[in-house]
C-alpha positions as CSV (number, residue, x, y, z in Angstrom):
1,M,156.5,95.8,114.6
2,L,153.7,98.2,115.3
3,A,152.9,99.3,118.9
4,A,149.9,101.3,119.9
5,A,148.7,103.0,123.1
6,A,145.4,104.9,123.8
7,F,144.6,107.4,126.5
8,S,141.5,109.4,127.4
9,V,142.6,112.5,129.3
10,A,141.6,116.1,130.0
11,P,143.9,119.1,129.5
12,A,146.1,120.1,132.4
13,G,144.6,122.7,134.7
14,A,141.0,122.3,133.4
15,R,138.3,122.3,136.0
16,P,136.3,119.1,136.1
17,D,133.0,121.0,135.9
18,A,133.8,123.3,133.0
19,A,135.0,122.8,129.4
20,L,137.2,125.3,127.5
21,T,134.8,126.2,124.7
22,G,135.9,129.8,124.0
23,G,136.8,130.3,120.4
24,V,136.0,126.8,119.3
25,T,133.6,126.4,116.4
26,V,132.1,123.4,114.6
27,T,132.7,123.1,110.9
28,A,131.7,120.7,108.2
29,H,135.4,120.0,107.5
30,P,137.2,119.5,110.8
31,R,140.7,121.1,111.0
32,V,143.6,118.9,112.0
33,V,147.1,120.3,112.9
34,L,150.0,118.1,111.7
35,L,153.2,118.7,113.6
36,G,156.5,117.4,112.1
37,L,160.1,117.6,113.0
38,T,161.0,119.1,109.5
39,D,159.1,120.6,106.6
40,D,160.2,117.8,104.3
41,D,159.5,114.8,106.6
42,P,158.2,112.0,104.2
43,L,155.9,110.5,106.9
44,A,154.3,113.9,107.6
45,A,153.9,114.5,103.8
46,R,152.2,111.1,103.4
47,L,149.9,111.8,106.4
48,A,149.0,115.2,105.1
49,A,147.9,113.7,101.7
50,E,145.9,111.0,103.4
51,L,144.1,113.3,105.8
52,E,143.3,115.8,103.0
53,G,141.9,112.8,101.0
54,M,139.5,112.2,103.9
55,G,138.1,115.7,103.5
56,L,139.9,117.2,106.5
57,D,141.4,120.7,106.6
58,V,145.1,120.0,107.3
59,E,147.4,122.7,108.8
60,R,151.1,121.8,108.9
61,A,153.5,123.2,111.5
62,R,157.0,122.3,112.9
63,I,157.5,121.0,116.4
64,D,159.0,123.6,118.7
65,P,161.6,121.7,120.7
66,T,161.5,124.4,123.5
67,I,157.8,123.8,124.3
68,A,156.3,120.6,125.6
69,I,154.3,118.6,123.1
70,D,151.3,118.7,125.4
71,E,151.3,122.5,125.6
72,Q,151.6,122.7,121.7
73,V,148.6,120.4,121.5
74,R,146.6,122.4,124.0
75,V,147.3,125.6,122.0
76,A,146.2,124.0,118.7
77,L,143.0,122.6,120.2
78,S,142.2,125.9,121.8
79,G,142.6,127.5,118.4
80,G,139.8,125.5,117.0
81,A,141.5,122.3,115.7
82,R,139.6,119.1,116.1
83,G,142.7,117.0,116.2
84,V,146.5,117.2,116.4
85,V,148.9,114.7,114.8
86,V,152.6,114.5,115.6
87,A,154.9,112.7,113.2
88,D,158.6,112.2,114.0
89,G,159.7,109.7,111.4
90,R,159.0,106.4,113.0
91,R,156.2,107.3,115.4
92,T,152.9,109.1,115.3
93,E,150.8,110.4,118.1
94,F,147.5,112.2,117.8
95,W,144.9,113.8,120.0
96,V,141.2,114.2,119.3
97,A,139.0,116.8,121.0
98,E,135.3,116.5,121.7
99,E,133.4,118.3,119.0
100,G,132.7,122.0,120.0
101,T,135.3,122.0,122.8
102,D,139.0,121.7,123.4
103,R,138.5,118.8,125.9
104,I,140.7,115.9,124.8
105,A,138.5,112.8,124.2
106,M,141.2,110.4,122.9
107,R,145.0,110.2,122.6
108,Q,146.6,107.5,120.5
109,E,150.3,106.6,119.9
110,L,151.6,104.3,117.1
111,E,155.2,103.3,116.7
112,I,157.1,101.1,114.1
113,E,160.5,99.8,113.4
114,I,162.5,101.9,110.9
115,S,161.5,100.6,107.5
116,P,160.2,102.2,104.2
117,T,157.5,99.5,104.1
118,M,156.4,100.0,107.7
119,E,156.3,103.7,107.1
120,S,153.3,103.3,104.8
121,V,151.7,100.9,107.2
122,L,152.1,103.5,110.0
123,S,150.6,106.2,107.9
124,L,147.6,104.1,107.0
125,R,147.0,102.9,110.5
126,T,147.2,106.5,111.8
127,V,144.7,107.7,109.3
128,E,142.3,104.9,110.0
129,F,142.5,105.4,113.8
130,L,141.9,109.1,113.4
131,R,138.9,108.5,111.1
132,A,137.3,106.2,113.7
133,S,138.1,108.5,116.5
134,L,136.5,111.5,114.8
135,G,133.4,109.5,114.2
136,L,133.2,108.1,117.8
137,T,133.6,111.5,119.5
138,A,131.2,113.4,117.2
139,R,128.3,114.8,119.2
140,S,126.9,117.6,117.1
141,S,124.5,116.9,114.2
142,A,125.9,119.9,112.3
143,A,128.8,117.8,111.0
144,T,126.7,114.7,110.4
145,P,125.3,114.3,106.9
146,P,121.5,114.0,106.8
147,V,120.2,110.5,106.7
148,T,117.6,109.8,103.9
149,P,115.1,107.1,104.9
150,P,114.8,104.4,102.3
151,V,111.9,104.7,100.0
152,E,109.6,101.8,100.4
153,A,107.8,100.4,97.4
154,P,104.1,100.6,97.6
155,E,102.5,97.3,98.6
156,E,100.4,95.6,96.0
157,A,96.7,95.4,96.9
158,A,96.0,92.1,98.5
159,D,93.7,89.7,96.8
160,A,90.1,89.9,98.2
161,R,89.0,86.9,100.2
162,V,85.4,87.1,98.7
163,A,84.6,88.2,95.2
164,L,81.2,88.7,93.6
165,G,80.9,88.9,89.8
166,V,78.3,89.4,87.1
167,A,78.8,88.6,83.4
168,A,77.2,88.1,80.1
169,G,78.1,86.1,77.0
170,V,77.2,83.2,74.8
171,V,76.8,79.4,75.2
172,A,77.1,76.9,72.4
173,S,76.9,73.1,72.4
174,T,77.3,70.2,70.0
175,G,73.6,69.3,70.3
176,R,70.6,70.5,68.3
177,V,70.0,73.6,70.4
178,P,71.6,76.7,68.7
179,P,73.9,79.0,70.5
180,F,72.1,81.4,72.9
181,A,72.8,84.5,74.9
182,T,73.3,84.1,78.6
183,A,73.8,86.1,81.8
184,G,75.6,84.8,84.8
185,A,76.7,85.5,88.4
186,S,79.5,84.0,90.5
187,V,80.8,83.9,94.1
188,R,84.5,83.1,94.7
189,V,85.9,82.5,98.2
190,R,89.6,82.2,98.8
191,L,90.4,79.6,101.5
192,V,94.2,79.1,101.7
193,G,96.7,80.9,99.6
194,P,95.6,80.7,95.9
195,L,93.1,77.9,96.6
196,G,89.4,78.6,96.9
197,I,85.9,77.5,96.1
198,E,83.3,79.0,93.7
199,L,79.6,79.0,92.9
200,R,78.4,80.1,89.5
201,G,75.3,80.1,87.4
202,L,74.4,80.9,83.8
203,A,70.8,81.7,82.8
204,S,69.5,81.7,79.2
205,L,68.3,85.2,78.0
206,M,66.3,83.7,75.1
207,T,64.7,80.5,73.8
208,Q,65.8,78.7,70.8
209,Q,63.6,76.6,68.5
210,V,64.4,73.0,67.6
211,Q,62.4,71.9,64.5
212,S,60.6,68.6,64.5
213,S,58.0,66.9,62.3
214,D,55.3,67.8,64.8
215,G,56.3,71.5,65.0
216,P,58.9,73.7,66.6
217,I,60.1,73.1,70.2
218,D,61.1,76.2,72.2
219,T,64.1,75.4,74.3
220,S,66.2,77.2,77.0
221,V,69.2,76.0,79.0
222,W,70.2,77.0,82.6
223,L,73.4,76.0,84.3
224,G,74.3,76.2,88.0
225,G,77.0,74.6,90.2
226,G,80.4,75.1,91.7
227,G,83.9,73.7,92.2
228,L,87.4,74.5,93.1
229,V,89.4,77.5,91.9
230,F,93.2,78.3,91.7
231,A,93.9,82.0,91.6
232,P,97.6,82.8,92.2
233,R,98.7,86.3,93.2
234,L,100.9,87.9,90.5
235,A,102.7,91.2,90.5
236,G,100.8,94.0,88.7
237,R,97.2,94.5,87.9
238,A,96.6,91.5,85.7
239,T,96.2,88.0,86.9
240,F,94.6,84.7,85.9
241,E,92.7,81.8,87.5
242,I,91.6,78.3,86.6
243,G,88.7,76.3,88.0
244,A,86.9,73.0,87.7
245,G,83.7,71.5,89.1
246,A,80.2,70.2,88.3
247,M,77.0,71.9,87.3
248,A,73.4,70.9,86.9
249,A,72.3,71.4,83.3
250,T,68.5,72.2,83.2
251,V,66.7,72.2,79.9
252,W,63.2,73.7,79.6
253,A,61.2,72.9,76.5
254,S,57.7,73.5,75.3
255,G,55.9,72.6,72.0
256,T,52.6,72.1,70.3
257,N,51.4,69.1,68.3
258,A,50.6,70.2,64.8
259,G,47.9,67.4,64.2
260,A,44.2,67.8,64.0
261,M,43.9,68.4,67.7
262,S,46.7,70.6,68.6
263,T,47.9,70.2,72.1
264,G,50.6,72.1,74.0
265,R,53.1,70.3,76.1
266,S,56.0,71.6,78.3
267,G,58.6,70.0,80.5
268,H,62.1,70.1,81.8
269,T,64.9,67.7,82.6
270,V,68.1,68.0,84.5
271,G,71.5,66.6,83.4
272,L,74.9,66.6,84.9
273,A,77.7,68.6,83.4
274,F,81.4,68.6,84.4
275,Y,83.3,71.8,83.5
276,G,86.7,73.4,83.5
277,R,87.4,77.1,83.0
278,A,90.1,79.7,82.6
279,A,89.8,83.4,83.3
280,G,91.8,86.6,83.1
281,R,91.3,89.5,85.5
282,V,92.5,93.1,85.3
283,R,92.2,95.2,88.5
284,I,90.9,98.7,87.8
285,S,90.7,99.8,91.5
286,P,91.5,98.2,94.8
287,S,88.1,96.5,94.9
288,W,86.9,96.3,91.2
289,S,88.2,94.2,88.4
290,V,87.1,93.4,84.8
291,R,87.3,89.7,83.8
292,L,86.9,87.4,80.8
293,D,86.0,83.7,81.3
294,I,86.2,80.7,78.9
295,L,84.3,77.7,80.2
296,G,84.1,74.3,78.6
297,G,82.4,71.0,79.7
298,T,80.5,67.9,78.9
299,T,77.2,66.3,79.7
300,A,78.3,62.8,78.8
301,A,77.7,61.5,82.3
302,R,74.0,62.4,82.1
303,R,72.5,64.2,79.1
304,P,69.4,66.4,79.5
305,I,66.9,65.0,77.0
306,I,63.2,65.8,76.6
307,A,60.7,64.2,74.3
308,I,57.6,66.3,73.5
309,L,54.4,64.4,72.9
310,R,54.9,61.7,70.2
311,V,57.9,63.3,68.6
312,P,60.2,60.5,67.3
313,E,63.3,59.8,69.2
314,E,65.5,61.4,66.6
315,T,63.8,64.7,67.1
316,V,63.9,65.0,70.8
317,T,65.2,68.2,72.4
318,A,68.7,67.4,73.5
319,W,71.6,69.4,74.7
320,G,74.9,68.1,73.3
321,V,77.7,66.1,74.8
322,G,80.1,69.0,74.7
323,F,79.5,72.7,75.3
324,V,81.5,76.0,75.6
325,A,80.7,79.4,77.1
326,A,82.5,82.7,76.8
327,T,81.5,85.6,79.2
328,A,82.8,89.0,80.1
329,G,81.9,91.1,83.2
330,V,83.0,92.8,86.3
331,E,83.9,91.6,89.8
332,W,83.8,93.2,93.3
333,G,86.2,91.9,95.9
334,F,86.2,92.5,99.6
C-alpha cells in the first residue's frame, strides 16, 4: 500500500515579506541532498542512482538523530540545494525549494508496506514526484533549455486565377491543305478549384497552295473558340492541364482562273471544330511559366469548304475532318 501527503510551507522563522536568498545559486544541474539512516541503505542507493540518471547532482548524507529533520532540511536548502530527500527504508519524504531561494515550495511524503517489490515502486514514485515538482516550481529561464521554433516548410506558390499565354507551333490536317506555321494566344480563368474556362485562338502565319486544274489556290486557316479546362494543383514546379471545347474554323482562299480571260476570285467559309487538348507547364518564377500544348480535333460536324470559280468539286479547297496542333510558349499568371 502506498500513501502520499503533500504540503506547501515556508521555513520556520522566515518573514512573510522576505525570502532567504543569501548563498543560493541557480545551476544547470540542480543539487539534491539525499539523507539516509545508514550509508548502505538499499532504498537510498536506488534513489541516488535514479536521481543521477535524471541529471541531478546528488549529495548523500546520514540523518543526524540529534537534530530535527526540518532543521537539517533548512540547512541543506540554505546551502544551495534545490531539494532534499529523506529515505528511511519504507518511507520517503522530500522538500523542493523555489528556484533561486531556500523558500520551500512543496513537501511530499510517500510510505509503503515492507516489501522488496514495493521498495522499487516507492523509489520510482519518489523520483517521478520529484521530477514533476522541480518542473512546476522552476521560475528562472537559466535552467530551462532553449525552445527551437519548428521550421515551417515554404508554401508553394498558389495557382494564378487568370493566366495569359502566347505560343507558336504548327497545325496539320487530313485535308488537302498542307501543314502550316501558326501563332496563338490564350486566356485561362480558374473558377472553382481546378476547374476553369479558356479562350484560345490560332492564326496562320503563312498561306499554303492547293493545286487545281484551273491553277493554284492560296489557302490559310484561322481557329478561335473556347471551352472548359481542368488544371489540378500539384506539388513542385511542374503541372499539367486538360481542356475541351469548340472552335470556329475559318478558311480563307484566293485563286485565279488560268483560262483565256484570267479572273481572280477570293472567299472564305466558316466551319465548326470540336477539340480536346493536353498541356504541360513548368513554373520558372511565381508569375511566369513555360508550356507545351498538344491539341487535336475534328470538323466533321461542319467542314469549311470553298469552291473557287468553276473548279470541279474534287479540287475544292477543303480543310480535313481531323486536325492536330502542337505549340510551345510562355504564360503569365496573376
